[in-house]
All heavy atoms as TSV, in Angstrom:
chain	resi	resn	atom	element	x	y	z
A	1	MET	N	N	-11.783	32.942	6.553
A	1	MET	CA	C	-11.626	31.611	6.111
A	1	MET	C	C	-11.628	31.485	4.506
A	1	MET	O	O	-10.889	30.867	3.988
A	1	MET	CB	C	-12.611	30.648	6.805
A	1	MET	CG	C	-12.558	29.227	6.366
A	1	MET	SD	S	-11.074	28.587	7.205
A	1	MET	CE	C	-11.370	26.989	6.812
A	2	ALA	N	N	-12.749	32.173	3.971
A	2	ALA	CA	C	-12.880	32.179	2.494
A	2	ALA	C	C	-11.583	32.881	1.757
A	2	ALA	O	O	-11.234	32.288	0.752
A	2	ALA	CB	C	-14.121	32.907	2.210
A	3	GLN	N	N	-11.016	33.869	2.427
A	3	GLN	CA	C	-9.956	34.501	1.806
A	3	GLN	C	C	-8.646	33.605	1.778
A	3	GLN	O	O	-7.934	33.555	0.822
A	3	GLN	CB	C	-9.537	35.778	2.643
A	3	GLN	CG	C	-8.639	36.706	2.041
A	3	GLN	CD	C	-9.068	37.361	0.718
A	3	GLN	OE1	O	-10.213	37.396	0.456
A	3	GLN	NE2	N	-8.319	37.964	-0.030
A	4	ALA	N	N	-8.483	32.842	2.900
A	4	ALA	CA	C	-7.384	31.859	2.976
A	4	ALA	C	C	-7.525	30.745	1.970
A	4	ALA	O	O	-6.582	30.411	1.327
A	4	ALA	CB	C	-7.224	31.322	4.302
A	5	ARG	N	N	-8.752	30.327	1.730
A	5	ARG	CA	C	-9.040	29.256	0.757
A	5	ARG	C	C	-8.832	29.794	-0.717
A	5	ARG	O	O	-8.203	29.137	-1.436
A	5	ARG	CB	C	-10.573	28.834	0.901
A	5	ARG	CG	C	-10.872	27.646	0.034
A	5	ARG	CD	C	-12.157	27.237	0.338
A	5	ARG	NE	N	-12.487	25.930	-0.397
A	5	ARG	CZ	C	-13.485	25.216	-0.184
A	5	ARG	NH1	N	-14.503	25.627	0.759
A	5	ARG	NH2	N	-13.636	24.212	-0.813
A	6	LYS	N	N	-9.064	30.978	-1.066
A	6	LYS	CA	C	-8.901	31.714	-2.334
A	6	LYS	C	C	-7.341	31.701	-2.532
A	6	LYS	O	O	-6.956	31.433	-3.650
A	6	LYS	CB	C	-9.554	33.025	-2.255
A	6	LYS	CG	C	-9.423	33.585	-3.779
A	6	LYS	CD	C	-10.120	34.971	-3.898
A	6	LYS	CE	C	-11.642	34.949	-3.775
A	6	LYS	NZ	N	-12.300	36.261	-3.993
A	7	ILE	N	N	-6.680	32.295	-1.589
A	7	ILE	CA	C	-5.283	32.327	-1.627
A	7	ILE	C	C	-4.568	31.044	-1.883
A	7	ILE	O	O	-3.721	30.814	-2.715
A	7	ILE	CB	C	-4.544	33.161	-0.388
A	7	ILE	CG1	C	-5.063	34.557	-0.440
A	7	ILE	CG2	C	-3.073	33.071	-0.334
A	7	ILE	CD1	C	-4.693	35.297	0.874
A	8	ALA	N	N	-4.920	30.003	-1.137
A	8	ALA	CA	C	-4.394	28.661	-1.262
A	8	ALA	C	C	-4.587	28.120	-2.645
A	8	ALA	O	O	-3.911	27.459	-3.322
A	8	ALA	CB	C	-4.965	27.766	-0.195
A	9	MET	N	N	-5.821	28.442	-3.173
A	9	MET	CA	C	-6.205	27.857	-4.522
A	9	MET	C	C	-5.357	28.607	-5.627
A	9	MET	O	O	-4.805	27.946	-6.555
A	9	MET	CB	C	-7.674	28.237	-4.890
A	9	MET	CG	C	-8.075	27.592	-6.130
A	9	MET	SD	S	-7.964	25.740	-6.078
A	9	MET	CE	C	-9.557	25.384	-5.747
A	10	TYR	N	N	-5.035	29.919	-5.495
A	10	TYR	CA	C	-4.239	30.702	-6.318
A	10	TYR	C	C	-2.809	30.032	-6.268
A	10	TYR	O	O	-2.057	29.948	-7.402
A	10	TYR	CB	C	-4.158	32.125	-6.104
A	10	TYR	CG	C	-5.423	32.849	-6.550
A	10	TYR	CD1	C	-6.064	33.782	-5.705
A	10	TYR	CD2	C	-6.004	32.610	-7.821
A	10	TYR	CE1	C	-7.345	34.465	-6.187
A	10	TYR	CE2	C	-7.089	33.265	-8.252
A	10	TYR	CZ	C	-7.702	34.163	-7.416
A	10	TYR	OH	O	-8.853	34.775	-7.891
A	11	VAL	N	N	-2.330	29.799	-5.075
A	11	VAL	CA	C	-0.963	29.262	-4.960
A	11	VAL	C	C	-0.879	27.911	-5.649
A	11	VAL	O	O	0.184	27.551	-6.358
A	11	VAL	CB	C	-0.581	29.265	-3.496
A	11	VAL	CG1	C	0.709	28.354	-3.353
A	11	VAL	CG2	C	-0.385	30.617	-2.898
A	12	LEU	N	N	-1.817	27.133	-5.406
A	12	LEU	CA	C	-1.912	25.816	-6.086
A	12	LEU	C	C	-1.924	25.847	-7.578
A	12	LEU	O	O	-1.165	25.166	-8.255
A	12	LEU	CB	C	-3.084	24.916	-5.690
A	12	LEU	CG	C	-3.295	23.624	-6.172
A	12	LEU	CD1	C	-2.064	22.727	-5.829
A	12	LEU	CD2	C	-4.616	23.024	-5.831
A	13	ILE	N	N	-2.738	26.786	-8.187
A	13	ILE	CA	C	-2.682	26.982	-9.635
A	13	ILE	C	C	-1.299	27.480	-10.138
A	13	ILE	O	O	-0.863	26.913	-11.189
A	13	ILE	CB	C	-3.821	27.983	-9.943
A	13	ILE	CG1	C	-5.223	27.312	-9.750
A	13	ILE	CG2	C	-3.733	28.310	-11.407
A	13	ILE	CD1	C	-6.397	28.265	-9.764
A	14	VAL	N	N	-0.771	28.510	-9.426
A	14	VAL	CA	C	0.484	28.924	-9.863
A	14	VAL	C	C	1.586	27.736	-9.811
A	14	VAL	O	O	2.358	27.649	-10.662
A	14	VAL	CB	C	1.003	30.101	-9.004
A	14	VAL	CG1	C	2.385	30.399	-9.200
A	14	VAL	CG2	C	0.116	31.352	-9.331
A	15	PHE	N	N	1.555	26.979	-8.788
A	15	PHE	CA	C	2.480	25.870	-8.649
A	15	PHE	C	C	2.396	24.793	-9.806
A	15	PHE	O	O	3.331	24.476	-10.445
A	15	PHE	CB	C	2.315	25.108	-7.354
A	15	PHE	CG	C	3.187	23.888	-7.173
A	15	PHE	CD1	C	4.510	23.987	-6.949
A	15	PHE	CD2	C	2.596	22.564	-7.299
A	15	PHE	CE1	C	5.293	22.933	-6.828
A	15	PHE	CE2	C	3.412	21.548	-7.182
A	15	PHE	CZ	C	4.788	21.644	-6.876
A	16	VAL	N	N	1.059	24.517	-10.106
A	16	VAL	CA	C	0.814	23.508	-11.135
A	16	VAL	C	C	1.374	24.147	-12.587
A	16	VAL	O	O	1.940	23.402	-13.306
A	16	VAL	CB	C	-0.710	23.229	-11.267
A	16	VAL	CG1	C	-1.059	22.516	-12.618
A	16	VAL	CG2	C	-1.048	22.336	-10.104
A	17	LEU	N	N	0.874	25.377	-12.861
A	17	LEU	CA	C	1.498	25.978	-14.050
A	17	LEU	C	C	2.957	26.058	-14.101
A	17	LEU	O	O	3.611	25.727	-15.180
A	17	LEU	CB	C	0.774	27.411	-14.221
A	17	LEU	CG	C	-0.612	27.461	-14.510
A	17	LEU	CD1	C	-1.033	28.984	-14.402
A	17	LEU	CD2	C	-0.957	26.726	-15.822
A	18	TYR	N	N	3.683	26.387	-12.956
A	18	TYR	CA	C	5.097	26.366	-12.954
A	18	TYR	C	C	5.675	25.008	-13.228
A	18	TYR	O	O	6.646	24.875	-13.974
A	18	TYR	CB	C	5.554	26.937	-11.583
A	18	TYR	CG	C	7.054	26.763	-11.365
A	18	TYR	CD1	C	7.894	27.734	-11.983
A	18	TYR	CD2	C	7.613	25.808	-10.653
A	18	TYR	CE1	C	9.237	27.690	-11.813
A	18	TYR	CE2	C	8.954	25.742	-10.461
A	18	TYR	CZ	C	9.810	26.733	-11.003
A	18	TYR	OH	O	11.229	26.585	-10.959
A	19	THR	N	N	5.093	24.016	-12.568
A	19	THR	CA	C	5.519	22.638	-12.949
A	19	THR	C	C	5.404	22.250	-14.305
A	19	THR	O	O	6.328	21.627	-14.927
A	19	THR	CB	C	4.729	21.624	-12.020
A	19	THR	OG1	O	4.888	22.014	-10.637
A	19	THR	CG2	C	5.275	20.206	-12.111
A	20	ILE	N	N	4.248	22.709	-14.967
A	20	ILE	CA	C	4.093	22.259	-16.291
A	20	ILE	C	C	5.058	22.964	-17.227
A	20	ILE	O	O	5.606	22.333	-18.187
A	20	ILE	CB	C	2.629	22.557	-16.799
A	20	ILE	CG1	C	1.618	21.640	-16.032
A	20	ILE	CG2	C	2.450	22.460	-18.241
A	20	ILE	CD1	C	0.122	22.024	-16.203
A	21	VAL	N	N	5.407	24.166	-16.978
A	21	VAL	CA	C	6.181	25.061	-17.782
A	21	VAL	C	C	7.622	24.568	-17.666
A	21	VAL	O	O	8.340	24.332	-18.615
A	21	VAL	CB	C	6.098	26.515	-17.483
A	21	VAL	CG1	C	7.135	27.274	-18.178
A	21	VAL	CG2	C	4.681	26.948	-17.985
A	22	THR	N	N	8.136	24.247	-16.428
A	22	THR	CA	C	9.538	23.902	-16.225
A	22	THR	C	C	9.984	22.529	-16.455
A	22	THR	O	O	10.969	22.144	-16.725
A	22	THR	CB	C	9.972	24.287	-14.769
A	22	THR	OG1	O	9.158	23.551	-13.864
A	22	THR	CG2	C	9.821	25.648	-14.560
A	23	SER	N	N	8.870	21.637	-16.320
A	23	SER	CA	C	9.118	20.166	-16.522
A	23	SER	C	C	7.904	19.415	-17.123
A	23	SER	O	O	7.283	18.767	-16.351
A	23	SER	CB	C	9.515	19.455	-15.259
A	23	SER	OG	O	9.743	18.214	-15.424
A	24	PRO	N	N	7.665	19.603	-18.379
A	24	PRO	CA	C	6.377	19.153	-18.929
A	24	PRO	C	C	6.436	17.567	-18.985
A	24	PRO	O	O	5.326	16.948	-18.769
A	24	PRO	CB	C	6.394	19.694	-20.475
A	24	PRO	CG	C	7.776	20.192	-20.658
A	24	PRO	CD	C	8.370	20.485	-19.349
A	25	ASP	N	N	7.504	16.948	-19.106
A	25	ASP	CA	C	7.497	15.490	-19.070
A	25	ASP	C	C	7.204	14.894	-17.735
A	25	ASP	O	O	6.427	14.061	-17.724
A	25	ASP	CB	C	8.988	14.945	-19.497
A	25	ASP	CG	C	9.404	15.188	-20.927
A	25	ASP	OD1	O	8.479	15.374	-21.706
A	25	ASP	OD2	O	10.508	15.286	-21.149
A	26	ARG	N	N	7.605	15.526	-16.609
A	26	ARG	CA	C	7.350	15.109	-15.292
A	26	ARG	C	C	5.764	15.434	-15.022
A	26	ARG	O	O	5.139	14.523	-14.470
A	26	ARG	CB	C	8.252	15.919	-14.300
A	26	ARG	CG	C	7.864	15.482	-12.933
A	26	ARG	CD	C	8.417	14.181	-12.592
A	26	ARG	NE	N	8.056	13.925	-11.130
A	26	ARG	CZ	C	7.614	12.821	-10.536
A	26	ARG	NH1	N	7.330	11.728	-11.340
A	26	ARG	NH2	N	7.383	12.711	-9.364
A	27	ALA	N	N	5.274	16.615	-15.483
A	27	ALA	CA	C	3.920	16.878	-15.339
A	27	ALA	C	C	3.012	15.877	-16.081
A	27	ALA	O	O	2.026	15.532	-15.549
A	27	ALA	CB	C	3.640	18.250	-15.834
A	28	GLY	N	N	3.519	15.442	-17.144
A	28	GLY	CA	C	2.674	14.456	-17.952
A	28	GLY	C	C	2.655	13.096	-17.273
A	28	GLY	O	O	1.725	12.403	-17.199
A	29	ASP	N	N	3.847	12.713	-16.655
A	29	ASP	CA	C	3.909	11.517	-15.847
A	29	ASP	C	C	3.023	11.510	-14.671
A	29	ASP	O	O	2.266	10.583	-14.369
A	29	ASP	CB	C	5.266	11.259	-15.481
A	29	ASP	CG	C	6.189	10.860	-16.491
A	29	ASP	OD1	O	5.694	10.424	-17.599
A	29	ASP	OD2	O	7.381	10.941	-16.247
A	30	LEU	N	N	2.858	12.737	-13.998
A	30	LEU	CA	C	2.081	12.745	-12.856
A	30	LEU	C	C	0.579	12.840	-13.247
A	30	LEU	O	O	-0.242	12.181	-12.627
A	30	LEU	CB	C	2.353	14.228	-12.104
A	30	LEU	CG	C	3.678	14.308	-11.424
A	30	LEU	CD1	C	3.798	15.688	-10.925
A	30	LEU	CD2	C	3.858	13.235	-10.297
A	31	VAL	N	N	0.179	13.337	-14.399
A	31	VAL	CA	C	-1.178	13.279	-14.854
A	31	VAL	C	C	-1.557	11.786	-15.130
A	31	VAL	O	O	-2.630	11.325	-14.785
A	31	VAL	CB	C	-1.385	14.169	-16.025
A	31	VAL	CG1	C	-2.650	13.806	-16.754
A	31	VAL	CG2	C	-1.310	15.533	-15.640
A	32	LYS	N	N	-0.645	11.092	-15.710
A	32	LYS	CA	C	-0.806	9.685	-16.206
A	32	LYS	C	C	-1.090	8.794	-14.920
A	32	LYS	O	O	-1.919	8.002	-14.789
A	32	LYS	CB	C	0.382	9.094	-16.959
A	32	LYS	CG	C	0.187	7.773	-17.418
A	32	LYS	CD	C	1.501	7.312	-18.194
A	32	LYS	CE	C	1.349	5.810	-18.514
A	32	LYS	NZ	N	2.580	5.354	-19.185
A	33	ILE	N	N	-0.350	9.141	-13.905
A	33	ILE	CA	C	-0.431	8.331	-12.564
A	33	ILE	C	C	-1.771	8.678	-11.916
A	33	ILE	O	O	-2.426	7.747	-11.497
A	33	ILE	CB	C	0.789	8.684	-11.633
A	33	ILE	CG1	C	2.151	8.113	-12.224
A	33	ILE	CG2	C	0.523	8.267	-10.207
A	33	ILE	CD1	C	3.351	8.680	-11.363
A	34	GLY	N	N	-2.165	9.886	-11.963
A	34	GLY	CA	C	-3.397	10.224	-11.429
A	34	GLY	C	C	-4.640	9.542	-12.162
A	34	GLY	O	O	-5.424	9.058	-11.428
A	35	PHE	N	N	-4.468	9.578	-13.461
A	35	PHE	CA	C	-5.676	9.003	-14.236
A	35	PHE	C	C	-5.646	7.396	-13.981
A	35	PHE	O	O	-6.709	6.787	-13.864
A	35	PHE	CB	C	-5.574	9.246	-15.666
A	35	PHE	CG	C	-6.193	10.587	-16.020
A	35	PHE	CD1	C	-5.442	11.704	-16.648
A	35	PHE	CD2	C	-7.437	10.865	-15.784
A	35	PHE	CE1	C	-5.937	12.719	-17.015
A	35	PHE	CE2	C	-7.941	11.967	-16.082
A	35	PHE	CZ	C	-7.228	13.016	-16.704
A	36	GLU	N	N	-4.512	6.854	-13.845
A	36	GLU	CA	C	-4.321	5.312	-13.482
A	36	GLU	C	C	-4.990	5.131	-12.181
A	36	GLU	O	O	-5.699	4.123	-11.943
A	36	GLU	CB	C	-2.960	4.889	-13.642
A	36	GLU	CG	C	-2.477	4.885	-14.992
A	36	GLU	CD	C	-0.966	4.409	-15.122
A	36	GLU	OE1	O	-0.320	4.352	-14.029
A	36	GLU	OE2	O	-0.507	4.340	-16.190
A	37	GLY	N	N	-4.718	6.025	-11.257
A	37	GLY	CA	C	-5.280	5.825	-9.923
A	37	GLY	C	C	-6.779	5.980	-9.890
A	37	GLY	O	O	-7.454	5.084	-9.300
A	38	VAL	N	N	-7.314	6.870	-10.568
A	38	VAL	CA	C	-8.768	6.997	-10.656
A	38	VAL	C	C	-9.265	5.823	-11.358
A	38	VAL	O	O	-10.421	5.335	-11.047
A	38	VAL	CB	C	-9.084	8.303	-11.498
A	38	VAL	CG1	C	-10.592	8.372	-11.801
A	38	VAL	CG2	C	-8.748	9.510	-10.583
A	39	SER	N	N	-8.687	5.330	-12.501
A	39	SER	CA	C	-9.186	4.247	-13.192
A	39	SER	C	C	-9.227	2.944	-12.349
A	39	SER	O	O	-10.248	2.134	-12.294
A	39	SER	CB	C	-8.322	3.998	-14.431
A	39	SER	OG	O	-8.726	2.775	-15.134
A	40	SER	N	N	-8.215	2.793	-11.612
A	40	SER	CA	C	-8.153	1.502	-10.773
A	40	SER	C	C	-9.231	1.618	-9.625
A	40	SER	O	O	-9.859	0.588	-9.272
A	40	SER	CB	C	-6.791	1.258	-10.170
A	40	SER	OG	O	-6.418	2.204	-9.104
A	41	ALA	N	N	-9.510	2.826	-9.089
A	41	ALA	CA	C	-10.484	2.979	-8.032
A	41	ALA	C	C	-11.769	2.648	-8.690
A	41	ALA	O	O	-12.596	2.014	-7.986
A	41	ALA	CB	C	-10.402	4.448	-7.512
A	42	ALA	N	N	-12.128	3.131	-9.793
A	42	ALA	CA	C	-13.437	2.941	-10.466
A	42	ALA	C	C	-13.523	1.490	-10.779
A	42	ALA	O	O	-14.640	0.778	-10.538
A	42	ALA	CB	C	-13.474	3.768	-11.740
A	43	LYS	N	N	-12.579	0.803	-11.180
A	43	LYS	CA	C	-12.522	-0.568	-11.467
A	43	LYS	C	C	-12.883	-1.424	-10.202
A	43	LYS	O	O	-13.661	-2.326	-10.137
A	43	LYS	CB	C	-11.216	-1.244	-12.104
A	43	LYS	CG	C	-11.274	-2.556	-12.420
A	43	LYS	CD	C	-9.918	-2.978	-13.058
A	43	LYS	CE	C	-9.905	-4.355	-13.349
A	43	LYS	NZ	N	-8.630	-4.830	-13.984
A	44	GLY	N	N	-12.152	-1.015	-9.040
A	44	GLY	CA	C	-12.528	-1.624	-7.794
A	44	GLY	C	C	-13.954	-1.491	-7.277
A	44	GLY	O	O	-14.401	-2.310	-6.768
A	45	VAL	N	N	-14.480	-0.394	-7.447
A	45	VAL	CA	C	-15.890	-0.064	-7.096
A	45	VAL	C	C	-16.718	-0.878	-7.961
A	45	VAL	O	O	-17.785	-1.479	-7.574
A	45	VAL	CB	C	-16.341	1.405	-7.207
A	45	VAL	CG1	C	-17.726	1.700	-7.175
A	45	VAL	CG2	C	-15.491	2.237	-6.167
A	46	GLY	N	N	-16.450	-0.982	-9.279
A	46	GLY	CA	C	-17.270	-1.849	-10.170
A	46	GLY	C	C	-17.314	-3.344	-9.691
A	46	GLY	O	O	-18.277	-4.006	-9.657
A	47	GLU	N	N	-15.978	-3.897	-9.384
A	47	GLU	CA	C	-15.954	-5.208	-9.017
A	47	GLU	C	C	-16.766	-5.381	-7.598
A	47	GLU	O	O	-17.386	-6.496	-7.510
A	47	GLU	CB	C	-14.502	-5.544	-8.722
A	47	GLU	CG	C	-13.697	-5.670	-9.941
A	47	GLU	CD	C	-12.247	-5.965	-9.905
A	47	GLU	OE1	O	-11.789	-6.155	-8.828
A	47	GLU	OE2	O	-11.560	-6.073	-10.965
A	48	PHE	N	N	-16.705	-4.392	-6.789
A	48	PHE	CA	C	-17.323	-4.562	-5.478
A	48	PHE	C	C	-18.829	-4.593	-5.602
A	48	PHE	O	O	-19.529	-5.484	-5.075
A	48	PHE	CB	C	-16.978	-3.340	-4.640
A	48	PHE	CG	C	-17.756	-3.317	-3.355
A	48	PHE	CD1	C	-17.597	-4.145	-2.371
A	48	PHE	CD2	C	-18.881	-2.325	-3.210
A	48	PHE	CE1	C	-18.317	-4.079	-1.097
A	48	PHE	CE2	C	-19.708	-2.206	-2.158
A	48	PHE	CZ	C	-19.359	-3.092	-1.042
A	49	MET	N	N	-19.329	-3.769	-6.568
A	49	MET	CA	C	-20.817	-3.851	-6.858
A	49	MET	C	C	-21.203	-5.063	-7.524
A	49	MET	O	O	-22.278	-5.569	-7.242
A	49	MET	CB	C	-21.063	-2.523	-7.762
A	49	MET	CG	C	-20.983	-1.279	-7.167
A	49	MET	SD	S	-22.143	-1.164	-5.787
A	49	MET	CE	C	-21.886	0.425	-5.118
A	50	THR	N	N	-20.359	-5.680	-8.386
A	50	THR	CA	C	-20.698	-6.886	-9.044
A	50	THR	C	C	-20.767	-7.998	-7.997
A	50	THR	O	O	-21.632	-8.809	-8.034
A	50	THR	CB	C	-19.581	-7.139	-10.116
A	50	THR	OG1	O	-19.629	-6.174	-11.050
A	50	THR	CG2	C	-19.861	-8.540	-10.751
A	51	GLN	N	N	-19.808	-8.056	-7.038
A	51	GLN	CA	C	-19.891	-9.033	-6.072
A	51	GLN	C	C	-21.033	-8.891	-5.121
A	51	GLN	O	O	-21.621	-9.804	-4.611
A	51	GLN	CB	C	-18.605	-9.083	-5.203
A	51	GLN	CG	C	-17.325	-9.505	-5.995
A	51	GLN	CD	C	-17.545	-10.899	-6.508
A	51	GLN	OE1	O	-17.972	-11.791	-5.838
A	51	GLN	NE2	N	-16.979	-11.185	-7.721
A	52	LEU	N	N	-21.363	-7.612	-4.809
A	52	LEU	CA	C	-22.564	-7.318	-4.053
A	52	LEU	C	C	-23.859	-7.792	-4.529
A	52	LEU	O	O	-24.680	-8.302	-3.805
A	52	LEU	CB	C	-22.580	-5.847	-3.730
A	52	LEU	CG	C	-23.464	-5.318	-2.559
A	52	LEU	CD1	C	-22.950	-5.799	-1.208
A	52	LEU	CD2	C	-23.551	-3.808	-2.577
A	53	VAL	N	N	-23.960	-7.680	-5.943
A	53	VAL	CA	C	-25.230	-8.033	-6.599
A	53	VAL	C	C	-25.327	-9.533	-6.717
A	53	VAL	O	O	-26.360	-10.086	-6.733
A	53	VAL	CB	C	-25.285	-7.339	-7.870
A	53	VAL	CG1	C	-26.475	-7.856	-8.726
A	53	VAL	CG2	C	-25.484	-5.894	-7.717
A	54	SER	N	N	-24.063	-10.267	-6.912
A	54	SER	CA	C	-24.146	-11.679	-7.178
A	54	SER	C	C	-24.542	-12.406	-6.000
A	54	SER	O	O	-24.385	-12.251	-4.854
A	54	SER	CB	C	-22.759	-12.193	-7.525
A	54	SER	OG	O	-22.388	-11.517	-8.782
């Protein structure tokens, strides 16, 4: 099981590096989308906590 996880991680890293090298603009867009998702999730948690305390 640990060996399969290690292989999957290496495949994922190689895929990410390949994507960055072959299409840096698209890779930048994907990173931006990811950060926007994390940001909106954090904002939602903050609003929930504010409403919970009020």
